[in-house]
Structure formats: C-alpha cells, structure tokens
C-alpha positions in Angstrom: 16.8 120.1 46.3 16.2 116.4 46.9 17.4 114.6 50.0 20.3 112.8 48.3 21.7 116.1 47.0 21.3 117.7 50.4 23.3 114.7 51.9 26.0 115.2 49.3 26.2 118.9 50.1 26.3 118.2 53.8 29.2 115.7 53.3 31.1 118.4 51.2 30.5 120.9 54.0 31.8 118.5 56.7 34.9 117.8 54.6 35.5 121.5 54.1 35.1 122.2 57.8 37.5 119.3 58.7 40.0 120.4 56.1 40.0 124.0 57.3 40.1 122.9 61.0 43.2 120.7 60.4 44.9 123.3 58.3 44.2 126.1 60.9 45.4 124.0 63.8 48.5 123.0 61.9 49.3 126.6 60.9 48.6 128.3 64.2 49.7 125.7 66.7 52.6 126.8 68.9 55.9 125.0 68.4 56.5 122.0 70.8 59.7 120.5 71.8 59.7 116.9 70.5 62.8 115.6 72.4 65.2 116.8 75.0 67.9 116.3 72.4 66.5 119.2 70.4 66.8 122.8 71.4 63.8 124.6 72.8 61.7 126.0 69.9 61.6 129.7 69.6 58.7 131.4 71.3 56.2 132.9 68.9 54.3 135.3 71.1 51.4 136.8 69.2 48.4 138.7 70.1 46.3 135.8 68.8 47.6 133.3 71.5 44.3 133.7 73.4 42.4 133.5 70.2 44.2 130.2 69.3 42.9 128.6 72.5 39.4 129.4 71.5 39.7 128.3 67.8 39.6 124.5 68.4 36.4 124.9 70.4 34.7 127.0 67.7 35.8 124.7 64.9 34.8 121.5 66.7 31.4 123.1 67.4 31.0 123.8 63.7 32.0 120.2 62.9 29.6 118.8 65.4 26.8 121.0 64.1 27.4 119.9 60.5 27.4 116.2 61.6 24.1 116.7 63.5 22.6 118.3 60.4 23.8 115.2 58.4 22.2 112.9 60.9 19.0 114.8 60.7 19.0 114.4 56.9 19.7 110.7 57.2 16.8 110.4 59.6 14.6 112.1 57.1 15.3 109.4 54.5 12.3 107.2 53.8 12.5 103.8 55.4 12.6 100.8 53.1 9.3 99.0 53.2 9.1 95.2 53.3 12.8 94.4 53.5 15.1 93.2 50.8 12.6 90.9 49.0 10.1 93.7 48.5 12.9 96.0 47.2 14.1 93.4 44.7 10.5 92.9 43.5 10.1 96.7 43.1 13.4 96.9 41.2 12.1 94.1 38.8 8.8 96.0 38.3 10.7 99.2 37.5 13.0 97.4 35.2 10.1 95.9 33.2 8.4 99.3 33.1 11.6 100.8 31.8 11.9 98.2 29.2 8.3 98.7 28.0 8.8 102.5 27.8 12.1 101.9 25.9 10.3 99.6 23.4 7.6 102.2 22.9 10.1 104.9 22.3 11.9 102.7 19.8 8.6 102.1 17.9 7.9 105.8 17.8 11.5 106.5 16.5 11.0 103.9 13.8 7.6 105.3 12.8 9.0 108.8 12.7 12.1 107.9 10.8 
C-alpha cells in the first residue's frame, strides 16, 4: 500500500477512535447535576463504575498512539526537492510527457480504426 493510502487509512482509524471515544463517554458518563434548581440526578450504581474511570485513559492512549502513527507516516513522506520552482518545472515536464503519450495513443487509435 502506498504512503498516501496509509495516511488515509490512519485518518479513518483516528476518526473511528474519536467517534467511539466520544460515544462511549457520552453513553457511560454518570449523570451530573447542572444547576441547584434541578433535582439531584438518580444514582446509577453499576459494577462498571470502576471500569468507567479507566476507559478514558485507555481510549485516549489509543487515540495518541494512532496520532503518533500518523506522524510517523507523515515523516516518511519524501521531502520536496528544490522548492516550489522545481516542483512547477517538474509538473510542466510531466504534463508535456503526458501530452506526448496522449498524442501517440491517439495516432495508434486512428491507425487501428
């Protein structure tokens, strides 16, 4: 798999981890009293209360790990050589090469047809 595809996959993984993290925290967070004008929320004692305290740490660790993997992939990208001017020159060379190949293919199509 090329580096760009790996970066795309890593972004998708980061988005999935973030989505699951936010959803899990929203679903499992204990109720909180927002104002003294509201009654105290009902206690929801569960056996997972201790597990809930550990979940954010585990999920944030997974998110940080995925972000570090993304950073490593970005660091593996080849550096642009020669700056913008060299890149524009290379783009022009590739475009002229593409045009020449296109004209050659057109001649072959006309000869075959």
